[in-house]
N, C-alpha and C positions, 0 to 999 in steps of 0.2 A: 677426330677431335675428341678429347676426353670429356666425359659427362661430369658436370659439377655435382657435388654432393652437399646439400644444404643441411649440415648438422645431423646427418644420419637420415634425412628425409629424401627419398628418391623422388623423381618427377611425379609418379603416380600417387605416392603418399602425400605429397604437397597438395595436389589437386583434391584429394579426398579430405585432407585437413581443411582446405578452403571451403569445400562444400559443407562440411560439418559446421564450420564457423558461420557460414551464411544461413544455414538452417537454424542454428541457435539464435542468431540475430532476428530472424523472422518470428520464431517462437516467443522471444522476449518482447518484440513489438506487439504481438497479438495479446500476450499476457498483460502488457502495460495498458492496452486499450480496454481490456476487460476490467482491470483494477480501477481505471479511471471512471468507468461506467457504474461501478458498484456503489451501493449506498449502505451506510452503517448507522444503526440507531442505538441510543443509550438513554437511560433515565436516571433521575436522582430524586431524593425525597420520597421514596416509595412510589415512584411513578408520577409524582406531582409535576415534575418538569421532564419533558421528553424532547430530544433533539434528533435530527437526522443530518448527517454530513455525507458528502460525496467522496468517492475515491480520489478526487482531485483536491481533497482537503478544503472543501468549501461548505459552509453552513447552509443547509437547504431549508430547514424548518425548525421552529421552536414551538412547542405546545406547553402552555402553563395552565394548570388547574386553578381556577379562580380562588379556591379555598386557600391556596398558598400565598396569595397576594395580601400582604399586611402592610399598609402604608407606614406603620410604625417600625417595621423591620425589613426594610428594603435590602439590607446587607445579606440577610438569609436567602432571599430570592436570588440575588446576584451570585452568591456562593453555589446555590443549587444549579443555576444555569451554567456556571463555569465548570462545575463537576461533571455535569452531563455532557457538555461539549468536549471536554478533555477526554472523557471515557470513550466517546464515539470516535474521536480522532485516534486514540490509542488502538482501538479495535481495527480501524482501517490500516494503520501503520503496521500492526502485527501481521495482518493478512498479506500486505504488500511485501514485507520482508520475508515471510515464509515462502510465498509464491516465487518471488524473484530469486531467493536464495537457493531454491531447488534447481534452478536453471544454470547457475554459475558453477563451473567445475573448480575443483581444488579448494573448497572451503572459503571462497571469496564472497560468500553471501552477505556479509556485513557492509558491502559497498552500496547497498540500496537502502 
């Protein structure tokens, strides 16, 4: 009986390809766990507002220097908090995209 040829892949090559795909999947799962466990910090207002977020994109803590709390200018405090949170989230996303992008063959890194 003739052996089928799957687009140029012989039986052994197909098994090797499957093993490589399985290994890549395991590496990606491990990287995902590490990224989720990571923490990212950022500050605004010269360090007056500091935040920490998780790799799961959750806000973990906010520290506000009492000197920046002005009851007559709550908007400034809100802006500082927003800036710090957004920067911490941006840092985490940048690390996530860089890490996962290295694992995806063929320049498909923008998928994450």
